[in-house]
BATI-453964 format. One record per residue (C-alpha): residue number from 0; residue in three letters; y, z, x negated. Coordinates in steps of 0.05 Angstrom, whole numbers, plus 32768, in hexadecimal, padded with zeros to 4 digits. Layout:
BEGIN
+-----+-----+------+------+------+
|   k |   r |   py |   pz |   px |
+-----+-----+------+------+------+
| NUM | ALA |    Y |    Z |    X |
...
+-----+-----+------+------+------+
END
This chain:
BEGIN
+-----+-----+------+------+------+
|   k |   r |   py |   pz |   px |
+-----+-----+------+------+------+
|   0 | MET | 7FA0 | 79FE | 871D |
|   1 | ILE | 7F65 | 7A2A | 8706 |
|   2 | LYS | 7F96 | 7A60 | 86ED |
|   3 | LYS | 7FB9 | 7A61 | 8730 |
|   4 | ILE | 7F77 | 7A69 | 8755 |
|   5 | LEU | 7F61 | 7AA2 | 8728 |
|   6 | LEU | 7FA5 | 7AC4 | 8731 |
|   7 | MET | 7F9F | 7ABF | 877D |
|   8 | LEU | 7F59 | 7ADB | 877B |
|   9 | ALA | 7F71 | 7B16 | 8751 |
|  10 | VAL | 7FA8 | 7B25 | 8783 |
|  11 | ILE | 7F77 | 7B22 | 87BD |
|  12 | LEU | 7F43 | 7B4E | 879B |
|  13 | ILE | 7F74 | 7B85 | 8784 |
|  14 | PRO | 7F73 | 7BA9 | 87C8 |
|  15 | PHE | 7F27 | 7BAC | 87C4 |
|  16 | LYS | 7F25 | 7BC5 | 877D |
|  17 | PHE | 7F0D | 7C0B | 8791 |
|  18 | VAL | 7EE8 | 7BF9 | 87D0 |
|  19 | PHE | 7EAC | 7C1E | 87B5 |
|  20 | ALA | 7ED4 | 7C5B | 87A0 |
|  21 | GLU | 7EA8 | 7C87 | 87CD |
|  22 | ASN | 7E71 | 7C7E | 8799 |
|  23 | ILE | 7E99 | 7CA5 | 8765 |
|  24 | SER | 7E70 | 7CDE | 874A |
|  25 | LYS | 7E98 | 7CF5 | 870C |
|  26 | ALA | 7EE0 | 7CFE | 86F8 |
|  27 | TYR | 7EFB | 7D00 | 86B1 |
|  28 | GLU | 7F33 | 7D34 | 86B3 |
|  29 | ILE | 7F6B | 7D39 | 867F |
|  30 | ASN | 7FA6 | 7D67 | 867A |
|  31 | ILE | 7FEA | 7D4B | 8665 |
|  32 | LYS | 801D | 7D81 | 8656 |
|  33 | GLY | 805C | 7D75 | 862E |
|  34 | ILE | 807F | 7D39 | 8610 |
|  35 | ILE | 8061 | 7CF4 | 861E |
|  36 | THR | 8052 | 7CD3 | 85DA |
|  37 | ASN | 8024 | 7C9F | 85BB |
|  38 | GLY | 7FF1 | 7CD8 | 85B4 |
|  39 | THR | 7FF4 | 7CE1 | 8600 |
|  40 | TYR | 7FE9 | 7C96 | 8609 |
|  41 | GLU | 7FAC | 7C97 | 85DC |
|  42 | TYR | 7F91 | 7CD3 | 8601 |
|  43 | ILE | 7F98 | 7CB1 | 8645 |
|  44 | LYS | 7F81 | 7C6C | 862F |
|  45 | SER | 7F42 | 7C86 | 860D |
|  46 | THR | 7F30 | 7CAD | 864B |
|  47 | VAL | 7F3D | 7C72 | 867A |
|  48 | ASP | 7F15 | 7C43 | 864D |
|  49 | ASN | 7EDB | 7C74 | 864A |
|  50 | ALA | 7EDB | 7C7E | 8696 |
|  51 | SER | 7EDE | 7C32 | 86A1 |
|  52 | LYS | 7E99 | 7C2C | 8682 |
|  53 | ASP | 7E7D | 7C4D | 86C1 |
|  54 | ASN | 7E90 | 7C32 | 8706 |
|  55 | SER | 7E7F | 7C75 | 8725 |
|  56 | SER | 7EB7 | 7C98 | 86FF |
|  57 | MET | 7F01 | 7CA6 | 8708 |
|  58 | VAL | 7F38 | 7CC5 | 86DE |
|  59 | ILE | 7F62 | 7D02 | 86F1 |
|  60 | ILE | 7FA2 | 7D0E | 86CA |
|  61 | LYS | 7FC2 | 7D52 | 86D3 |
|  62 | LEU | 800B | 7D49 | 86C2 |
|  63 | ASN | 8044 | 7D77 | 86AF |
|  64 | THR | 8079 | 7D56 | 8684 |
|  65 | PRO | 80C5 | 7D56 | 867A |
|  66 | GLY | 80C3 | 7D0E | 8661 |
|  67 | GLY | 80B2 | 7CE8 | 8622 |
|  68 | LEU | 80B4 | 7CA6 | 85FD |
|  69 | LEU | 80C2 | 7C68 | 8627 |
|  70 | ASP | 8094 | 7C3B | 85FE |
|  71 | SER | 805A | 7C6C | 8605 |
|  72 | THR | 8068 | 7C73 | 864F |
|  73 | ARG | 8065 | 7C28 | 8658 |
|  74 | ASP | 8022 | 7C25 | 8634 |
|  75 | ILE | 8006 | 7C5D | 865F |
|  76 | VAL | 801D | 7C3A | 869F |
|  77 | THR | 7FFD | 7BF9 | 8688 |
|  78 | SER | 7FBC | 7C1E | 867A |
|  79 | ILE | 7FBC | 7C3F | 86BF |
|  80 | LEU | 7FCE | 7BFF | 86E5 |
|  81 | SER | 7F98 | 7BD7 | 86C2 |
|  82 | SER | 7F62 | 7C0B | 86CA |
|  83 | THR | 7F21 | 7BF5 | 86EB |
|  84 | VAL | 7F15 | 7C3B | 8705 |
|  85 | PRO | 7F43 | 7C65 | 8732 |
|  86 | VAL | 7F77 | 7C8F | 870D |
|  87 | VAL | 7F92 | 7CCD | 872F |
|  88 | VAL | 7FD2 | 7CEF | 8715 |
|  89 | TYR | 7FDB | 7D36 | 872C |
|  90 | VAL | 801B | 7D5C | 871D |
|  91 | SER | 8005 | 7DA4 | 8713 |
|  92 | PRO | 800B | 7DE0 | 8713 |
|  93 | SER | 8041 | 7DF8 | 8743 |
|  94 | GLY | 8083 | 7DF7 | 871D |
|  95 | ALA | 806E | 7DBB | 86F3 |
|  96 | ARG | 8093 | 7D79 | 86F1 |
|  97 | ALA | 8089 | 7D2F | 86E7 |
|  98 | ALA | 80CF | 7D23 | 86CD |
|  99 | SER | 80EC | 7CE5 | 86AD |
| 100 | ALA | 80B1 | 7CC1 | 868B |
| 101 | GLY | 8081 | 7CEA | 86B6 |
| 102 | ALA | 809B | 7CCA | 86F6 |
| 103 | PHE | 8083 | 7C85 | 86DE |
| 104 | ILE | 803E | 7CA0 | 86CF |
| 105 | LEU | 8038 | 7CC3 | 8712 |
| 106 | LEU | 804D | 7C87 | 873B |
| 107 | ALA | 801E | 7C59 | 8714 |
| 108 | ALA | 7FE1 | 7C80 | 872C |
| 109 | ASN | 7FB0 | 7C66 | 8760 |
| 110 | TYR | 7FB7 | 7CA9 | 8781 |
| 111 | ALA | 7FF6 | 7CD2 | 8771 |
| 112 | ILE | 7FF5 | 7D1A | 8787 |
| 113 | MET | 8022 | 7D56 | 877A |
| 114 | GLU | 8017 | 7DA0 | 8780 |
| 115 | ASP | 8047 | 7DC2 | 87AF |
| 116 | GLY | 8081 | 7DDE | 8786 |
| 117 | THR | 8084 | 7DA5 | 8754 |
| 118 | ASN | 80B8 | 7D6E | 874C |
| 119 | VAL | 80BE | 7D26 | 8735 |
| 120 | GLY | 80F7 | 7CF9 | 871F |
| 121 | ALA | 8135 | 7CF7 | 86F3 |
| 122 | ALA | 811B | 7CB9 | 86D0 |
| 123 | HIS | 815F | 7C9D | 86BC |
| 124 | PRO | 8164 | 7C90 | 8671 |
| 125 | VAL | 8195 | 7CC3 | 8655 |
| 126 | SER | 81A6 | 7CE1 | 8613 |
| 127 | SER | 8188 | 7D25 | 8600 |
| 128 | SER | 81CC | 7D45 | 860E |
| 129 | GLY | 81C7 | 7D2C | 8656 |
| 130 | GLU | 81FA | 7CF4 | 8650 |
| 131 | ASP | 81F1 | 7CAB | 8662 |
| 132 | ILE | 81E2 | 7C7A | 862B |
| 133 | ASP | 8222 | 7C51 | 8625 |
| 134 | GLY | 8232 | 7C07 | 8623 |
| 135 | THR | 8202 | 7BCD | 861C |
| 136 | MET | 81C9 | 7BFB | 8607 |
| 137 | GLN | 81CF | 7C20 | 8649 |
| 138 | GLU | 81C9 | 7BDF | 8671 |
| 139 | LYS | 818E | 7BC8 | 8648 |
| 140 | VAL | 8166 | 7C09 | 864C |
| 141 | VAL | 8176 | 7C16 | 8696 |
| 142 | ASN | 8163 | 7BD0 | 86AB |
| 143 | ASP | 8123 | 7BD4 | 8684 |
| 144 | THR | 810E | 7C17 | 86A3 |
| 145 | VAL | 8123 | 7C01 | 86E9 |
| 146 | ALA | 80F7 | 7BC3 | 86E3 |
| 147 | LEU | 80BD | 7BEE | 86CC |
| 148 | MET | 80C5 | 7C1E | 8707 |
| 149 | GLN | 80CB | 7BE5 | 8739 |
| 150 | SER | 808C | 7BC3 | 871F |
| 151 | ILE | 8066 | 7C05 | 8727 |
| 152 | ALA | 8081 | 7C11 | 876D |
| 153 | GLU | 806F | 7BCA | 8783 |
| 154 | LYS | 802A | 7BCE | 8764 |
| 155 | ARG | 801A | 7C11 | 8787 |
| 156 | ASP | 803F | 7C02 | 87C8 |
| 157 | ARG | 8070 | 7C3B | 87C0 |
| 158 | ASN | 80B7 | 7C42 | 87D9 |
| 159 | LEU | 80DC | 7C12 | 87AC |
| 160 | ASP | 8122 | 7C2A | 87BA |
| 161 | VAL | 8112 | 7C74 | 87B1 |
| 162 | ALA | 80E9 | 7C66 | 8772 |
| 163 | THR | 8123 | 7C3E | 8755 |
| 164 | SER | 8155 | 7C75 | 8766 |
| 165 | MET | 8130 | 7CA4 | 8736 |
| 166 | VAL | 8144 | 7C75 | 86FE |
| 167 | ILE | 8189 | 7C5D | 8713 |
| 168 | ASP | 81A3 | 7C9D | 8733 |
| 169 | SER | 8177 | 7CD0 | 870E |
| 170 | LYS | 815E | 7CEB | 8750 |
| 171 | SER | 8128 | 7D21 | 8752 |
| 172 | PHE | 80FB | 7D33 | 878C |
| 173 | THR | 80D1 | 7D6E | 879F |
| 174 | ALA | 8088 | 7D62 | 87AF |
| 175 | SER | 8095 | 7D61 | 87FA |
| 176 | GLU | 80D2 | 7D33 | 87F2 |
| 177 | ALA | 80AA | 7D03 | 87C6 |
| 178 | PHE | 8073 | 7D00 | 87FB |
| 179 | LYS | 80A5 | 7CF4 | 8834 |
| 180 | ASN | 80C6 | 7CBC | 880C |
| 181 | ASN | 8083 | 7C9A | 87FE |
| 182 | ILE | 8084 | 7C9F | 87B2 |
| 183 | ILE | 8045 | 7CC9 | 87AF |
| 184 | ASP | 8006 | 7CCC | 87D9 |
| 185 | SER | 7FFC | 7D15 | 87E7 |
| 186 | VAL | 8014 | 7D5D | 87DE |
| 187 | ILE | 7FE1 | 7D94 | 87D4 |
| 188 | VAL | 7FE2 | 7DE0 | 87D0 |
| 189 | ASP | 7FB9 | 7E13 | 87AA |
| 190 | GLY | 7F9C | 7DDF | 8779 |
| 191 | MET | 7F70 | 7DBD | 87AE |
| 192 | TYR | 7F75 | 7D7A | 878B |
| 193 | ILE | 7F2A | 7D6A | 8789 |
| 194 | GLU | 7F25 | 7D70 | 87D4 |
| 195 | SER | 7F62 | 7D43 | 87DC |
| 196 | ILE | 7F45 | 7D0F | 87AD |
| 197 | LYS | 7F01 | 7D0E | 87D1 |
| 198 | LYS | 7F23 | 7D05 | 8814 |
| 199 | HIS | 7F51 | 7CCD | 87FB |
| 200 | PHE | 7F18 | 7CA5 | 87DB |
| 201 | ASN | 7EE6 | 7CB7 | 8812 |
| 202 | ILE | 7EB7 | 7CD9 | 87E1 |
| 203 | THR | 7E81 | 7D02 | 8803 |
| 204 | ASN | 7E58 | 7D18 | 87C6 |
| 205 | GLU | 7E6B | 7D4C | 8792 |
| 206 | ILE | 7E95 | 7D35 | 8757 |
| 207 | GLU | 7E83 | 7D4A | 8710 |
| 208 | ILE | 7EC4 | 7D5D | 86EC |
| 209 | ILE | 7EC1 | 7D4B | 86A2 |
| 210 | LYS | 7EFB | 7D6A | 867D |
| 211 | VAL | 7F12 | 7D3F | 8642 |
| 212 | GLU | 7F37 | 7D62 | 860A |
| 213 | MET | 7F67 | 7D42 | 85D9 |
| 214 | THR | 7F4E | 7D31 | 8594 |
| 215 | THR | 7F68 | 7D58 | 8559 |
| 216 | LEU | 7F96 | 7D1F | 8546 |
| 217 | GLN | 7FB1 | 7D18 | 858D |
| 218 | LYS | 7FBF | 7D63 | 858F |
| 219 | PHE | 7FE3 | 7D5F | 854C |
| 220 | VAL | 800E | 7D25 | 8565 |
| 221 | SER | 801E | 7D4A | 85A5 |
| 222 | PHE | 8030 | 7D89 | 857E |
| 223 | LEU | 8060 | 7D64 | 8550 |
| 224 | ALA | 807D | 7D3E | 858B |
| 225 | ASN | 809A | 7D7D | 85A8 |
| 226 | PRO | 80E5 | 7D7C | 859A |
| 227 | ASN | 80E8 | 7DC8 | 8597 |
| 228 | ILE | 80B1 | 7DC9 | 8562 |
| 229 | LEU | 80D5 | 7D94 | 8539 |
| 230 | VAL | 8117 | 7DBB | 853A |
| 231 | ALA | 80F3 | 7DFC | 8529 |
| 232 | LEU | 80D0 | 7DD9 | 84EE |
| 233 | PHE | 8112 | 7DBF | 84D4 |
| 234 | PHE | 8136 | 7E02 | 84D4 |
| 235 | PHE | 80F8 | 7E27 | 84BC |
| 236 | GLY | 80F3 | 7DF6 | 8481 |
| 237 | ILE | 813C | 7E01 | 8470 |
| 238 | LEU | 8132 | 7E4D | 8474 |
| 239 | MET | 80F5 | 7E4C | 8446 |
| 240 | ILE | 8119 | 7E22 | 8412 |
| 241 | GLY | 8153 | 7E52 | 8416 |
| 242 | LEU | 8124 | 7E8D | 8409 |
| 243 | GLU | 8108 | 7E68 | 83CC |
| 244 | LEU | 814E | 7E60 | 83B0 |
| 245 | LYS | 815A | 7EAA | 83BC |
| 246 | ALA | 8119 | 7EC0 | 839C |
| 247 | PRO | 8103 | 7E86 | 836E |
| 248 | GLY | 80C3 | 7E83 | 8347 |
| 249 | THR | 808B | 7E8B | 837A |
| 250 | PHE | 8091 | 7E44 | 8398 |
| 251 | ILE | 806F | 7E5F | 83D8 |
| 252 | PHE | 80AE | 7E5B | 8402 |
| 253 | LEU | 80BF | 7E18 | 83E3 |
| 254 | GLY | 807A | 7DFC | 83F5 |
| 255 | ILE | 807D | 7E15 | 843C |
| 256 | GLY | 80C4 | 7DFA | 8444 |
| 257 | ILE | 80B3 | 7DB5 | 842A |
| 258 | ALA | 8074 | 7DB2 | 8456 |
| 259 | SER | 809E | 7DC4 | 8494 |
| 260 | LEU | 80D1 | 7D8E | 8484 |
| 261 | ILE | 8099 | 7D5B | 8479 |
| 262 | PHE | 807C | 7D6C | 84BE |
| 263 | PHE | 80C2 | 7D64 | 84DA |
| 264 | ALA | 80C6 | 7D1F | 84BB |
| 265 | VAL | 8082 | 7D0C | 84D7 |
| 266 | GLY | 8096 | 7D24 | 851D |
| 267 | SER | 80D7 | 7CFC | 8517 |
| 268 | ASN | 80AC | 7CBD | 8514 |
| 269 | ILE | 8088 | 7CD0 | 8554 |
| 270 | ILE | 80C7 | 7CDD | 857E |
| 271 | SER | 8104 | 7CBA | 8562 |
| 272 | ILE | 813F | 7CE5 | 854D |
| 273 | ASN | 8189 | 7CD7 | 854A |
| 274 | ILE | 819C | 7CD4 | 8500 |
| 275 | PHE | 81E4 | 7CE9 | 850F |
| 276 | GLY | 81CA | 7D27 | 8533 |
| 277 | LEU | 819E | 7D38 | 84F7 |
| 278 | LEU | 81D9 | 7D30 | 84C7 |
| 279 | LEU | 8203 | 7D5F | 84F2 |
| 280 | MET | 81CB | 7D93 | 84EE |
| 281 | ILE | 81C7 | 7D8C | 84A2 |
| 282 | PHE | 8213 | 7D8F | 849D |
| 283 | GLY | 8213 | 7DD0 | 84C6 |
| 284 | VAL | 81E0 | 7DF0 | 8497 |
| 285 | PHE | 820A | 7DD9 | 845B |
| 286 | LEU | 8249 | 7DFA | 8479 |
| 287 | LEU | 8223 | 7E3B | 8482 |
| 288 | ILE | 820C | 7E3A | 843A |
| 289 | LEU | 8254 | 7E2B | 8425 |
| 290 | GLU | 826A | 7E69 | 844C |
| 291 | LEU | 8243 | 7E94 | 841B |
| 292 | PHE | 826E | 7E7C | 83E0 |
| 293 | ILE | 82B1 | 7E70 | 8402 |
| 294 | VAL | 82D2 | 7EA8 | 842A |
| 295 | SER | 82ED | 7E81 | 8466 |
| 296 | PHE | 82ED | 7EBD | 8496 |
| 297 | GLY | 82BE | 7E9A | 84C6 |
| 298 | VAL | 82DF | 7E55 | 84C9 |
| 299 | LEU | 82A5 | 7E33 | 84A5 |
| 300 | SER | 8272 | 7E59 | 84CF |
| 301 | ILE | 8292 | 7E43 | 8510 |
| 302 | ALA | 8294 | 7DFB | 84F9 |
| 303 | ALA | 824B | 7E01 | 84E3 |
| 304 | ILE | 8234 | 7E1C | 8527 |
| 305 | ILE | 825A | 7DE5 | 854D |
| 306 | SER | 823B | 7DB0 | 851F |
| 307 | MET | 81F5 | 7DCA | 8529 |
| 308 | VAL | 81FB | 7DD0 | 8575 |
| 309 | VAL | 8215 | 7D88 | 857C |
| 310 | GLY | 81E0 | 7D70 | 854B |
| 311 | LEU | 81A8 | 7D92 | 8573 |
| 312 | LEU | 81C1 | 7D74 | 85B4 |
| 313 | MET | 81C4 | 7D2E | 8595 |
| 314 | LEU | 8184 | 7D33 | 856C |
| 315 | PHE | 8157 | 7D0F | 859F |
| 316 | ASP | 818C | 7CE1 | 85BC |
| 317 | GLY | 8167 | 7C9E | 85B9 |
| 318 | GLU | 815A | 7C63 | 85E7 |
| 319 | ASN | 810E | 7C6E | 85E3 |
| 320 | ASN | 8112 | 7CB8 | 85F5 |
| 321 | MET | 810F | 7CCB | 863E |
| 322 | GLY | 811B | 7D14 | 864F |
| 323 | ILE | 8110 | 7D2C | 8608 |
| 324 | SER | 813F | 7D63 | 85F1 |
| 325 | VAL | 8141 | 7DA5 | 85CD |
| 326 | SER | 8139 | 7DE3 | 85F7 |
| 327 | TYR | 817C | 7E06 | 8603 |
| 328 | THR | 8157 | 7E48 | 85F7 |
| 329 | LEU | 8143 | 7E31 | 85B2 |
| 330 | ILE | 818A | 7E19 | 85A4 |
| 331 | PHE | 81A7 | 7E5C | 85B7 |
| 332 | PHE | 8172 | 7E80 | 858D |
| 333 | ILE | 8181 | 7E56 | 854F |
| 334 | ILE | 81CC | 7E5B | 8557 |
| 335 | GLY | 81C7 | 7EA5 | 8568 |
| 336 | SER | 819E | 7EB2 | 852A |
| 337 | PHE | 81CE | 7E8D | 84FD |
| 338 | ALA | 8209 | 7EAF | 851F |
| 339 | ALA | 81E9 | 7EF3 | 8512 |
| 340 | ILE | 81E0 | 7EE1 | 84C9 |
| 341 | VAL | 8227 | 7ECA | 84C4 |
| 342 | LEU | 8241 | 7F0A | 84E5 |
| 343 | LEU | 8218 | 7F34 | 84B6 |
| 344 | ILE | 8231 | 7F0F | 8479 |
| 345 | GLY | 8278 | 7F12 | 8494 |
| 346 | ARG | 8274 | 7F5C | 849F |
| 347 | LEU | 825A | 7F67 | 8459 |
| 348 | LEU | 8292 | 7F3C | 843C |
| 349 | LEU | 82C7 | 7F60 | 8465 |
| 350 | SER | 82AB | 7FA4 | 8452 |
| 351 | ASP | 82AB | 7F90 | 8409 |
| 352 | PHE | 82F2 | 7F76 | 8410 |
| 353 | ARG | 830A | 7FB9 | 842C |
| 354 | ARG | 82E1 | 7FE5 | 83FE |
| 355 | LYS | 8305 | 8008 | 83C4 |
| 356 | SER | 82F0 | 7FF8 | 837E |
| 357 | VAL | 82BB | 8027 | 8363 |
| 358 | SER | 82BD | 8010 | 831B |
| 359 | GLY | 82D9 | 8038 | 82E1 |
| 360 | GLY | 82FB | 807A | 82F1 |
| 361 | ASP | 82F6 | 8073 | 833D |
| 362 | ALA | 82AA | 8077 | 8336 |
| 363 | LEU | 82B2 | 80C0 | 831F |
| 364 | ILE | 82D8 | 80D9 | 835C |
| 365 | ASP | 82B3 | 8110 | 8382 |
| 366 | GLN | 8288 | 811E | 8344 |
| 367 | HIS | 8287 | 8160 | 831D |
| 368 | ALA | 82A2 | 816A | 82D7 |
| 369 | GLU | 82A6 | 81A2 | 82A3 |
| 370 | VAL | 82EA | 81BD | 828D |
| 371 | LEU | 82F4 | 81BA | 8242 |
| 372 | GLU | 833B | 81D5 | 8241 |
| 373 | PHE | 8373 | 81E4 | 8271 |
| 374 | ASP | 83BD | 81F4 | 8267 |
| 375 | THR | 83D3 | 821D | 82A3 |
| 376 | LYS | 841E | 8214 | 8292 |
| 377 | LYS | 8419 | 81C8 | 8293 |
| 378 | SER | 83DF | 81C7 | 82C6 |
| 379 | LYS | 83BC | 8195 | 8298 |
| 380 | GLY | 837A | 8195 | 8274 |
| 381 | LYS | 833D | 816E | 825F |
| 382 | ILE | 82F9 | 8166 | 8281 |
| 383 | PHE | 82B6 | 814D | 826A |
| 384 | ILE | 828D | 811F | 8298 |
| 385 | ASN | 8257 | 80EB | 828B |
| 386 | GLY | 825F | 80F1 | 8240 |
| 387 | GLU | 82AA | 80E2 | 8245 |
| 388 | ILE | 82E9 | 810D | 823E |
| 389 | TRP | 8321 | 8103 | 8271 |
| 390 | ASN | 8365 | 8122 | 827D |
| 391 | PHE | 836F | 8148 | 82BE |
| 392 | ILE | 83A4 | 816C | 82E6 |
| 393 | SER | 839D | 81A4 | 8319 |
| 394 | ASP | 83C8 | 81D4 | 8341 |
| 395 | ASP | 8392 | 820A | 833B |
| 396 | ASN | 83A8 | 8238 | 8302 |
| 397 | SER | 8367 | 8260 | 8307 |
| 398 | ILE | 8340 | 8229 | 82E4 |
| 399 | ILE | 8327 | 823D | 82A0 |
| 400 | GLU | 82FE | 821E | 8269 |
| 401 | GLY | 82B5 | 8213 | 827D |
| 402 | ASP | 82C2 | 820F | 82C8 |
| 403 | THR | 82A3 | 81D8 | 82F2 |
| 404 | VAL | 82D5 | 81B0 | 8319 |
| 405 | THR | 82D2 | 8177 | 834B |
| 406 | ILE | 82F9 | 8137 | 8340 |
| 407 | ILE | 8323 | 812A | 837F |
| 408 | GLY | 834F | 80F0 | 8369 |
| 409 | ARG | 836D | 80C7 | 8331 |
| 410 | ASP | 83B2 | 80B6 | 8317 |
| 411 | ASN | 83A9 | 807D | 82E5 |
| 412 | LEU | 8380 | 809D | 82AD |
| 413 | THR | 8389 | 80E5 | 82C5 |
| 414 | PHE | 835B | 8106 | 82F8 |
| 415 | LYS | 836E | 8138 | 832E |
| 416 | VAL | 833B | 8170 | 8334 |
| 417 | LYS | 832D | 81AF | 835B |
| 418 | LYS | 8303 | 81EB | 8349 |
+-----+-----+------+------+------+
END
């Protein structure tokens, strides 16, 4: 009975939680840009906890994200919903987005605002290659994320159907569309978010903006959580080890390569990776190395490029990843670089295949030699070149002993010369 009474009181008091919001005199402002990870959660939670110590405070989260980890997103939403001070989420600047995981964070805010020219949505759990997760796993993950979005929409009195459609149908909305559909509270222009916040919370005094920066550890986690950084570290590490094998002895390239691969491994524990995608990438590198020793006329190289492209697209395909993928620009750059190397190696191999042998007597063609003797009747004689004596023939009967001649061809062990 007592628990029921306390629960009823909590429900009754929730609408009056920020009745004294007009007394707010300071705002802790943080900037979230990039993938949502556990480092992001720690950044937001520590700021909210610190602001909660002062009832005259609020938290402003500037948001621009393509998505992130579902578990970290859930923790962030819990932190915002349970905050004892107002939390404002502001999608900024113009051109920014609150995609996938970012949509949950935006809608969880006490006051959700977007800069004109931004967008929100596409929160359906998909693989990094843009395809639906199949089978039972799809049903489990989608139902879980739908329930999370519905609980947020109900808590913040937002349009339940529209909010749910961002998960089920991957719908996205511009700032004005989001406002019309009642999934955010306001749209602003020219960065006038402070004025909008003061009006919404009926604040008449000036607000002191306290900018909160990430700790060094949080910055490091956010850096390694970038999928493009992870892929770059992987291929850079492979390249450095390859250079060490090419020029062994210094161990500098080897050390840098191993360090890069270690950071890649650490980052792989921050945002989960698809092992099969990683194996495809490694297999592609192996095929390229094999191309250097087996002349396949490009067959191995084509297979290597296909393997690496598929591996890169699958690398971050996981049920806990929302909107995390490798930039297509980076994929094209990596594949283009490897293709250029393959073309260069192929050209050198083809040139070498077509080139005439330059060993033995052929190496002396176009060089000068001294005539030792010449029989004009037989058009034969002997020449001296590079410390060796060779037979020669010539149609020029004006050649005499001591002349300098040029070697113009060879017939077995006999040179053809001209004066």
